[in-house]
N, C-alpha and C positions, 0 to 999 in steps of 0.2 A: 459443507455448504450444499444446499439443494441446487438442482440444475437450473431452476428459475433464477435463483440468486446469482448463479454463475453467469448466466446470460446478461443480467442487469449490470453486474460488476465488471464485465469483460473489458470494457473500454478502459477502466481504471487499471485493471490487471496488466493490460498491454504496456502500460508505462512503467511497470515495476521491473526492475532488473533482478534476475535470479541467477543462481550459480549453475554452471554446467548446462547440459542439453537435456531434453526430455528423455526420461528413462523409457526404454522399450525398443525391441527389434534391433538391439545392438547399439542404439544411440544413447550413450551415457558417458559421463566423465568420471563416474565413481564405479565401485564394484558391486552395486546392488544386483543380486541375482546373477552374478557372473558365472556361477557354477550351475545354472539352471539346466535341467535335463530336457527342456522344451525346445531347444534350438534357437532361442533368442534370449537376450538379456532382460530379466524381469524387474519390475518395480518391487520394492519391499512390500510383502503381503501383510494384510491386516484384516480385522473384522469390520463389518460395516455394510451399508446398503449397496446392492448391485444396481447400478444405473443402466437401464435398458431403454433404448430408443426403438420404437416401432411405428409403423403406419397404422391408420385406423382399422384396416382390415385384419392385420395381425395382432391387434390388441387382444383378441380372444385367446391367442396363443399364450401371451404373458399372463392373462387372467387364469387360464387353465393350469399353467405351471404353479401360480400362487395358490390355487385351490388344492392342488395335489401336494403342495409343500407349504402348509400354513405357517411354519416357523421361518421360512425363508424371508430375508429382508430385501425387498424390491422397491426401487424407485422407478416407476414406469412413466416414460415421457412419450407422447405421440408427436410425430412430425410427418412431413409429406412423403417420407420414404424414398426420396430422390426421384419421385415420379416425374415422367415427361422431361427427363434431362435437367432437372432443377439444380443438381449438384449441391444440394443443401448440406449433405454430410461433409463433402470435401471443403466447402467454404467454412463451416463451423470448425472442422478439425484444424484447418490452417490458423484460425484464430486461437484455438486452444493450444496449438503448438507454441505460438508466441507468448500466450499467457502462462504456459506450463501448468495448466489446470483445466478441468472441465470435460475431459474426454469421457464419452460413455464407455462402460465396460463391455457392453454388447450393443450392436446396432443391426437393424434389419434394413435392407434396401430392396426396392422393387426392381432395380436394374442389376445387371451383371458386370458393370463397368468398374466397380470399385477396386478390384484387384489390380487393374492397370496402373492406378496412381498410388494406392495406399500401400502397395508392397515395395515401392521404390525407396531407396535410401533417403531421398529428400523428404519423405513422409514417415515411413516406418510405422504407420498407424495400426495395420492389421497384423495379428499374431500368426505365425506359421502354425498349422494344425497337425501336420504329419511328420513332425520332427521329434515326437515324444509327448506332445501335449494331449492328443486324442489317441485312443486305441485304434490300431489298424483294422481290427474287426468292425468297428463302427464305420470307418471310412469305406470299407469294402461292401457295406450293406447298401450303399447308394447305387442307383441305376447306372448302367453303362453310359459314360460320357457326362453324367450329371454334374460332376465336379470339375469338368474341363474349364468352364468360365472362371472358376475359382483358382485355377492353377497357373503359376508363372514359373517357368524353368524348373518344373518338377515339384515345386512347393505349393501345397494346398493352403489357401488363405480363407476359405469360407465353407459353410455347409449350405447346400441348396435347400430351400424350404419346399419348393414345389417346382414341377416342370410344366412348361407351357407349349408343348409340341403341337404342331398343326395336324388336324385330321379334316375330313369332309363331313360336315353336318348337313343333313337333308331332311325334308319333310316327306315322310313315307306316304302319308295320306294323299298329299298333292301329287307326288310322283306316280302313285298307282292310279289316281284319278285321271291324270294326263297321259298315262301310258308310256312313261319315260323310264329308262334304265339308269341306275346309278353309274356315272362314268368312272373309269379306272385310270385314265390319263388326262393330262391337261388338254391334249388335242381333242379328246372326246368331250371334255367339259366345254371347250370353246364351241364345238359344233352343236352341242346341246343348247348353248346360249342362243345360237342363231335360230334354232327351232322354237325356243320359248318366246323369243322376240316376235316371231311370225305368228305363232299359234296362240300364245297367251300373253299378249303385251301387258306390261305393268308388273309382271312377276320378275323377281331378281334371283341371281344365282351367286352373288358375291357383293362385297363392299370394298371400296378403295378410298374412303374419305377420311381415314384416320392415319395418324403418324406411324402406326405399326404395319401398314400395308406392305412395305418392302420385306418385312420379316415373314409375311405369309407367301407372297408371290415371287419376289426376287430371291430370297433365301432358298425357297423350294426349287428354284431353277438353277441353283448353284452359281448364282451371279457373284463374281469376285469383286464386289464393290468396296469391301473393306476387310482385307486379309492382313491381320496383324502378324508380322513375321519376327518381331523382336520387341524389347521393352519400349523402344522409341522408333520403330520401323513399321511402315504399313504400305501395302500394295493396293492401289486403287485402279480398278478397271471397270468403271460403271457403264461403259459403252460396249463392253464385251458382247459377243453373240448370245451368250446365255442370259444376259441382262436384257438384250434387245428382244428376245423371243417372249419373255414375260411382259415386257412393255407393250409389245404388239398385241398380245392377247388382251391386256387391259384396255388398250385403245379400241379394239374390236368390240368388246363387251360394253364399254362405256358408250360407244357410238350407237349400239342397238338398244341401249338403256336396260340391259340385264345386269349391269354392274353399277351399283349405287355409288354415288360420290358424296352422299351424306355421312356425317359422323355417326357411328353406330350408337353412341350414347347421347347424341344430341337431342334437342327437343323435338325435331321434326321426324326422325327416322321411325320411331315406334308408331307415331300417329299416321304417317303417310305410307309407310312401306312394311310395317311390322307384320301385317297379315298377308304379305305378298312374298315372303321369303320361301323360295323353293329349295335353295342350297346356300351354304356359307362355308367356304374354306376358312378355318380359323382354329385357334388354340383350344385345348381341352376345356378351359374354363368358360368357353362360350355356353356350354350346356346349362350351367346354373345362372351365370351373369346375364346372358342374352335371352335364351329361350324361356327359361323359367322366370327370369327377372324383368328385363327391359320390355320384351315384346309379349311375354305371357302366353306362349303357345300352349294350347290344351294338352293334357297328358295323352300319351299313346300315339303321338304324331311324329316325334323327332327321333331319327336314327343317326348312327355314326358309321361312316364308311372309312376304309383305310385311306391314308394320305395319298394324294394323287402323285403320279410320276409323269415325266416327259418320256416320249417314245424311246429316246436313246439312253435313258437311265435303266440299268438292269433291275433296280428295285426302287420303291418310293424313297424319296429324299424330302425331308420336311424342315421347315423353319421353326423358330421358337419365339413366342410372343410373351415376354416377361419371365415369370418364374423367379421369385425373389430369393434372397440369400441372407444368412446370419453371419456376422463378423465379430470376432473378439478383438478387443483393443490390446495391443502389446503393452500399453501403459497401465492396464488394469491392476489394481491392488487386491483384487478378489478373483484370482484365476480359477481356483477350485469351484467357486460358485458359478462363474461364467461357463466353465466346462460342463457342469451339471445342467445348467439352463439350456445351452445350445444343443446339447445332446438330446435332452428330453423333448424340446419343442420340435425337433426335426425327426425324431424316431418313435416317440411314444404314441400308442394308439389313441390315448385319451384325447389328444389333439388331432394328430394327423389322420387317423382313420375316422374319428367321430365328428370333428368340427371343421377341419380344413376345407376351404372353398375350392381348392385346386388339387390336381393330381400330385400326391407326395413324391418327392425325389427319393425317399427311402423306400426301397423295393418292397419290404415286408408290409409296410403301412399302405403302400399303393394297392396291393392285392385286396386288403380289407376295405380300403376306401372305395374301390371299384365295386366290390360286393355290396356295399351299403347303397351306392348309387343305383345299382341294378335292382336291388330289392325295393326301391322306392315305388316301382311300378309306373314311373313316368315315361320311360323310354319305349320306343318301338323297336324291339329286338335287342340283341346283345351289343352292349357298348364296350365291354371289357377287352375283347380281342383286338379290335382296331386301335384303340387308345394305347394298349400295352405295346403293340407292334411299333407304333409311331414313336414311342418313347425312346427307342433305340435307333431311330432313323434320322435324327437331327444332323444335318450336314455340318461338319466341324470347320468348314472354310469361312464361315461368317464370323468375323472377329468381334472382340469386346474391347475397343480402345477406351481411352480416358473420356472421350466425348461421347455424346449420345447420337448414334446414327438416326434415331427416330426424329430428333429435333432438326437435323439437317434436312431430312426429307420433308418435314412439316414446313420448314421455311423456304424450301426451294421448289419442290414438285407440287405440293397441294395448291398453293396459290396459282401456279400456272395452269394446273389441271382445272381449277375452278373457273379460270378465265377462258377456258375453251381450248387450251393447247393440248396436244397429244403428249402422253408420257414419253413416247419415243423421241419427240423433238426436245424434251426436257432432260434427256440423259446426259448430254454434255454439260448442262448447267449443274446437274447433280454431281457429276464427276468433279467439276471445278470447286463446288461447295465443300465436298468431302476433303479434297486436297487442302483447301484453305483452312478448314477447321482443324485438320490434322497438324498443319504447320503452326497454327496458333498454340497448339499443345506441345510443340517441339518435336513432332515426328518427322523422320526422313521419309519422303514419299517416293515410291516407285510406281510408275504408270505402266 
């Protein structure tokens, strides 16, 4: 049955009683795959189409695999990729669990939260990858820390597609014209904002109007707003001093109008502020998506500086904005095909070095991807060294719980900020909102 027919027939399937429990990740009442060398109980394997769910951006990855493997049987379905905390995959999987049919063999998500729910016994959707299913040499090829969001109690449940660590983007042409030096610390960055406000009003050095703003500024400040300490345990300290310093910085820059509160990809930003961008702290994918795409900055103007640090940090610490992942279903009846697919799309140069829009999580591909970006002639100076350095500087204390921290910020802080409230004054509201969201998902909260 095609995935479209599965969706249509799902309501009917839910009324049908079936024997046993869904096979996969140890949840079975029969002995199918009981002797599996993969570390989980497998479904009976058979030939057939590999059902792959991707978002529109990663559709090119599936198409590239198909082109390189013309005999492979793929059924490619596009969906929202769990973007903006939609929880589409979780919702569908819960329905498929009840229907005992319909699970994708492979799914891509734009978030890193899936391991928090899909690895739990109540779901068992994701297959363990490091218990014999994938070669250790393949896993070892990923960048330091890249698989951390995929890992629960030492078990790896996904392969990261790309990393989205934060660096400092800047317009070299404008900085040289204004006589400014690229800052190395957040304190210097804030001071430069004051100068820009006084000397070149209208120009901006950052944006805070999107849901991922805390992943740039709060995460980089080591703000302990959502530290996952167990499968259902989280520590929330959103009013901590390290959160407060980032909030105070945002307030200062918003007040002097060098920090935009417009949505980066909204209708107004490119039109009103696109040619006024002096600097932007943001993920590595800003290079293509923002400067070459949204605001269309001319070639030769944009450079990349190392991630900023606070004065008390020995070295730069950075956040991570996105960076999707590939998951294999423990229910898959095509595990060999799934293994080949996820390995190829995350490690093969034909996609990761040549076509991928973001910095590959697989280290060897990342080197080639950066070389291709540099060879384009678009950038002002070397972009490779700062982007590579920041890849290993992501602070591990920012958790990936079942819920989306981005949506909590979007519902709590952005409306207040838009209404004229300071971020500092909204920190207690943010604290409470995270606590409440965590409790809805069954977390024990420590403050």
